[in-house]
TIDO-997403 format. One record per residue (C-alpha): x, y, z; residue number from 0. Coordinates in steps of 0.1 Angstrom, whole numbers. Example, Ala and Ser with C-alpha at 12.3 -4.5 7.8 and 13.67 -1.06 7.14 Angstrom:
2
R       u       v       w   num
R     123     -45      78     0
R     137     -11      71     1
This chain:
436
R       u       v       w   num
R     642    1130     839     0
R     683    1121     847     1
R     703    1108     820     2
R     732    1095     847     3
R     737    1061     851     4
R     723    1056     887     5
R     749    1062     918     6
R     775    1073     889     7
R     770    1109     907     8
R     762    1125     941     9
R     728    1133     938    10
R     738    1173     941    11
R     751    1165     909    12
R     720    1144     894    13
R     702    1178     896    14
R     684    1169     929    15
R     679    1198     955    16
R     703    1205     984    17
R     712    1231    1007    18
R     747    1229    1011    19
R     760    1240     977    20
R     763    1274     965    21
R     767    1284     927    22
R     804    1290     938    23
R     806    1253     945    24
R     791    1246     913    25
R     818    1261     894    26
R     842    1250     914    27
R     832    1215     908    28
R     832    1220     867    29
R     869    1238     874    30
R     879    1205     890    31
R     863    1180     868    32
R     880    1192     836    33
R     914    1198     855    34
R     915    1166     870    35
R     904    1145     834    36
R     928    1164     818    37
R     958    1161     840    38
R     953    1127     858    39
R     921    1108     855    40
R     926    1100     817    41
R     962    1086     819    42
R     952    1072     857    43
R     950    1034     847    44
R     984    1036     828    45
R    1002    1050     855    46
R     984    1026     879    47
R     992     998     856    48
R    1032    1011     855    49
R    1032    1019     892    50
R    1045    1052     888    51
R    1030    1087     881    52
R    1051    1107     861    53
R    1067    1140     880    54
R    1056    1164     859    55
R    1022    1159     866    56
R    1028    1172     904    57
R    1046    1199     886    58
R    1013    1208     867    59
R     990    1209     896    60
R    1016    1232     915    61
R    1016    1255     886    62
R     975    1258     884    63
R     976    1257     922    64
R     956    1226     927    65
R     977    1213     949    66
R     964    1239     978    67
R     931    1226     982    68
R     944    1195    1000    69
R     948    1217    1030    70
R     919    1223    1056    71
R     902    1254    1057    72
R     901    1282    1063    73
R     931    1282    1040    74
R     962    1299    1052    75
R     953    1331    1033    76
R     981    1351    1047    77
R    1006    1330    1034    78
R     993    1318    1003    79
R     989    1357     991    80
R    1024    1363    1005    81
R    1038    1337     978    82
R    1012    1353     953    83
R     982    1328     952    84
R     952    1350     953    85
R     927    1325     935    86
R     920    1286     928    87
R     907    1285     894    88
R     872    1306     895    89
R     874    1308     937    90
R     891    1332     952    91
R     911    1319     984    92
R     891    1335    1012    93
R     861    1319     998    94
R     871    1286    1004    95
R     851    1266    1025    96
R     855    1227    1036    97
R     825    1220    1005    98
R     852    1232     981    99
R     877    1206     998   100
R     850    1178     997   101
R     842    1187     960   102
R     884    1187     952   103
R     887    1152     971   104
R     858    1138     951   105
R     866    1145     920   106
R     902    1135     922   107
R     890    1103     932   108
R     868    1096     901   109
R     894    1073     883   110
R     882    1046     907   111
R     920    1037     916   112
R     932    1050     947   113
R     972    1053     936   114
R     979    1079     911   115
R     955    1108     929   116
R     974    1098     960   117
R    1011    1100     944   118
R    1000    1134     937   119
R     982    1148     967   120
R     989    1126     998   121
R    1021    1141    1014   122
R    1010    1179    1005   123
R     979    1172    1025   124
R     990    1156    1054   125
R    1026    1169    1059   126
R    1020    1204    1056   127
R     991    1213    1083   128
R    1015    1205    1116   129
R    1038    1232    1097   130
R    1013    1254    1091   131
R     996    1254    1126   132
R    1022    1247    1151   133
R    1057    1257    1134   134
R    1073    1292    1144   135
R    1077    1321    1123   136
R    1113    1313    1112   137
R    1109    1276    1103   138
R    1076    1285    1083   139
R    1095    1316    1062   140
R    1121    1289    1057   141
R    1100    1260    1044   142
R    1065    1273    1034   143
R    1073    1288    1004   144
R    1089    1260     985   145
R    1060    1235     996   146
R    1029    1257     988   147
R    1043    1268     954   148
R    1054    1228     951   149
R    1092    1233     943   150
R    1101    1210     970   151
R    1079    1180     986   152
R    1071    1167    1017   153
R    1052    1137    1037   154
R    1040    1131    1068   155
R    1062    1099    1083   156
R    1042    1086    1114   157
R    1038    1045    1111   158
R    1069    1021    1119   159
R    1071     986    1120   160
R    1058     981    1151   161
R    1037    1012    1153   162
R    1010    1019    1132   163
R     973    1032    1144   164
R     991    1031    1180   165
R    1008    1066    1176   166
R    1019    1065    1212   167
R    1044    1038    1208   168
R    1063    1052    1181   169
R    1099    1046    1189   170
R    1123    1067    1163   171
R    1144    1086    1187   172
R    1153    1125    1184   173
R    1182    1129    1206   174
R    1200    1163    1213   175
R    1236    1165    1207   176
R    1257    1177    1237   177
R    1261    1215    1219   178
R    1220    1214    1220   179
R    1224    1225    1180   180
R    1210    1196    1165   181
R    1188    1162    1169   182
R    1200    1128    1161   183
R    1175    1104    1146   184
R    1174    1072    1149   185
R    1146    1046    1137   186
R    1126    1041    1109   187
R    1098    1044    1091   188
R    1070    1021    1073   189
R    1044    1021    1046   190
R    1050    1060    1041   191
R    1032    1073    1016   192
R    1054    1096     988   193
R    1084    1089    1012   194
R    1105    1086     977   195
R    1098    1116     965   196
R    1099    1138     995   197
R    1124    1162    1001   198
R    1113    1165    1038   199
R    1092    1145    1060   200
R    1069    1157    1088   201
R    1081    1130    1112   202
R    1068    1118    1149   203
R    1099    1109    1168   204
R    1104    1102    1207   205
R    1122    1135    1223   206
R    1123    1120    1259   207
R    1122    1086    1276   208
R    1085    1100    1287   209
R    1062    1063    1284   210
R    1037    1067    1254   211
R    1021    1100    1241   212
R    1041    1122    1264   213
R    1073    1116    1248   214
R    1063    1124    1211   215
R    1076    1154    1193   216
R    1069    1165    1157   217
R    1099    1172    1137   218
R    1112    1183    1099   219
R    1133    1158    1090   220
R    1154    1164    1055   221
R    1150    1127    1034   222
R    1159    1132     997   223
R    1196    1133     993   224
R    1201    1137    1034   225
R    1231    1122    1051   226
R    1221    1092    1071   227
R    1185    1090    1050   228
R    1179    1057    1030   229
R    1147    1048    1014   230
R    1130    1020     991   231
R    1100    1018     974   232
R    1078     992     989   233
R    1055     964     966   234
R    1022     966     982   235
R     991     949     970   236
R     975     977     958   237
R     980    1015     955   238
R    1015    1010     938   239
R    1018    1040     925   240
R    1015    1061     954   241
R    1051    1060     965   242
R    1050    1036     994   243
R    1083    1040    1011   244
R    1105    1021    1038   245
R    1125    1047    1053   246
R    1157    1040    1080   247
R    1172    1068    1098   248
R    1208    1064    1111   249
R    1222    1090    1127   250
R    1209    1119    1108   251
R    1214    1149    1123   252
R    1183    1177    1125   253
R    1186    1215    1131   254
R    1167    1218    1164   255
R    1150    1248    1144   256
R    1133    1219    1126   257
R    1111    1211    1158   258
R    1078    1218    1152   259
R    1061    1232    1182   260
R    1077    1226    1215   261
R    1086    1189    1231   262
R    1065    1168    1240   263
R    1032    1179    1225   264
R    1034    1158    1191   265
R    1007    1134    1202   266
R     981    1165    1203   267
R     995    1180    1173   268
R     992    1153    1151   269
R     955    1143    1165   270
R     942    1178    1154   271
R     950    1169    1118   272
R     928    1139    1121   273
R     898    1155    1117   274
R     905    1166    1078   275
R     929    1131    1072   276
R     896    1110    1080   277
R     876    1130    1065   278
R     891    1137    1035   279
R     899    1096    1032   280
R     861    1090    1036   281
R     851    1115    1007   282
R     873    1098     982   283
R     865    1062     992   284
R     833    1069     990   285
R     836    1084     957   286
R     856    1051     949   287
R     823    1031     958   288
R     805    1052     937   289
R     826    1046     902   290
R     825    1006     915   291
R     787    1008     915   292
R     776    1025     888   293
R     801    1006     864   294
R     785     971     882   295
R     750     992     871   296
R     761     999     838   297
R     776     966     833   298
R     745     944     844   299
R     719     967     818   300
R     743     955     787   301
R     759     918     800   302
R     732     890     789   303
R     730     858     807   304
R     697     828     805   305
R     687     850     775   306
R     686     885     792   307
R     703     913     806   308
R     715     907     842   309
R     694     934     859   310
R     664     916     849   311
R     670     892     877   312
R     660     901     913   313
R     689     886     930   314
R     711     910     908   315
R     685     939     913   316
R     687     929     954   317
R     724     932     951   318
R     728     965     938   319
R     701     981     960   320
R     717     971     989   321
R     751     987     980   322
R     730    1016     971   323
R     716    1022    1002   324
R     747    1020    1021   325
R     766    1040     999   326
R     740    1071     996   327
R     733    1066    1033   328
R     768    1071    1043   329
R     775    1098    1016   330
R     746    1119    1033   331
R     765    1116    1065   332
R     797    1126    1053   333
R     780    1156    1035   334
R     766    1165    1070   335
R     802    1162    1087   336
R     816    1185    1064   337
R     788    1210    1067   338
R     797    1207    1105   339
R     833    1212    1101   340
R     829    1246    1082   341
R     806    1255    1107   342
R     826    1250    1139   343
R     855    1264    1153   344
R     885    1239    1149   345
R     886    1234    1187   346
R     852    1223    1191   347
R     855    1205    1161   348
R     881    1185    1171   349
R     866    1176    1202   350
R     830    1169    1193   351
R     836    1157    1156   352
R     869    1133    1163   353
R     850    1106    1170   354
R     827    1108    1145   355
R     849    1112    1117   356
R     867    1085    1128   357
R     833    1063    1126   358
R     830    1077    1091   359
R     863    1068    1079   360
R     858    1034    1092   361
R     828    1029    1077   362
R     836    1045    1040   363
R     861    1012    1038   364
R     831     987    1047   365
R     813    1007    1020   366
R     837    1002     994   367
R     842     967    1001   368
R     805     961     998   369
R     801     980     965   370
R     835     966     950   371
R     838     930     962   372
R     802     922     972   373
R     786     938     946   374
R     808     949     913   375
R     834     921     916   376
R     806     894     917   377
R     783     908     893   378
R     809     911     867   379
R     821     872     874   380
R     856     861     859   381
R     859     894     841   382
R     859     912     874   383
R     892     888     886   384
R     904     897     851   385
R     931     925     852   386
R     925     934     813   387
R     892     941     793   388
R     862     956     805   389
R     865     940     842   390
R     901     956     846   391
R     891     985     866   392
R     870     963     889   393
R     898     935     895   394
R     922     968     903   395
R     898     981     929   396
R     896     950     944   397
R     929     953     954   398
R     930     985     966   399
R     898     974     995   400
R     922     968    1022   401
R     940     999    1018   402
R     910    1023    1022   403
R     905    1003    1055   404
R     936    1001    1070   405
R     958    1031    1062   406
R     949    1065    1083   407
R     939    1044    1113   408
R     928    1008    1105   409
R     891    1003    1111   410
R     890     982    1141   411
R     911    1011    1160   412
R     888    1035    1143   413
R     856    1017    1154   414
R     869    1016    1189   415
R     882    1052    1190   416
R     848    1066    1181   417
R     830    1046    1209   418
R     858    1060    1235   419
R     854    1095    1222   420
R     817    1097    1224   421
R     816    1083    1256   422
R     843    1108    1266   423
R     823    1134    1256   424
R     789    1124    1271   425
R     810    1120    1306   426
R     826    1157    1304   427
R     791    1169    1297   428
R     776    1153    1318   429
R     798    1163    1343   430
R     795    1201    1336   431
R     757    1200    1339   432
R     762    1188    1375   433
R     781    1217    1380   434
R     752    1244    1371   435
């Protein structure tokens, strides 16, 4: 029989059979839990209250090679060995699959609040893959060793004041100088996670007057201390410790060698990272939903009202049941997506899973809202609205629900994207079948 508080752990960690996890995954999970509890989770609430995470936390992650699992699999084995990384904890880098990544993301989110984990991992997770996949050898040689070893920090900079989920509307310009040696970058980027600490940004810019996505490129732009770059932290209602940044770019000179890939292909490059981005977001968000729901379950067992524990009331059990069913259903779906993405070629997964990972990202935010606001906060009552004492975690989590439903592709955009992608794939398949 299980002694785990209901919903506190994924089913496979509550000793229920699963075909998805090997002995390697189990060893990795134990390693992640021990490392995160020591280096992040035990202090996460304190750092979240302060609105900042000490820089030495990032350094500790780097020393232990625990930044590397933020990258999609297969890991860049050649590059990792080149910088001296052969294994991460008990797992050789060649043996990493997407389940290892999913376990990492889930264990990282167990503190419940999103700010501290995001402060350490978000820039690395989303800023490096375009360089790995599309930058030329010279740019990789120049930048990757420092990034992979954590000596330099990076972020991804796409969103602008007037271009969020509508990436094709990006207006920041990068115009070549007459001698063709530099780009001059002008514009602004908003809501950039980790920007304030970053030495570089993998930045979406407009390199031609072609409308929409056709004019977009990706450029590695120097940030901290670079002439023409000004950055300021933004006050946000949740995830305050993640370093949300407003970046202004005023005639910023960037060598043309910093172009990632070729001009005009920026949208393509960014889209190929969306599966990884949205799936890892969904895993973290659902883990936070699990934290909220299990915390509420525990609270209802000890909090008494009308002469009995809250859990004795049918209406309380009903609320826990509805949230729990949605949580476990969505978790099982995400586990399936993780398995599928690990068994498919990247090209096939980008096409066939693009809509589904967007849908999973949207659904995870909906589930978080149900578990945190519609269940945990209501069951905690006044305690769940007070940022101190036994309800502090739930109160803080409630402030962060919007941060799960908007960044990484806002919910309504993701829902629409999913259907458009599925419809497009169906049309393409029907057209191919008609030619047979």
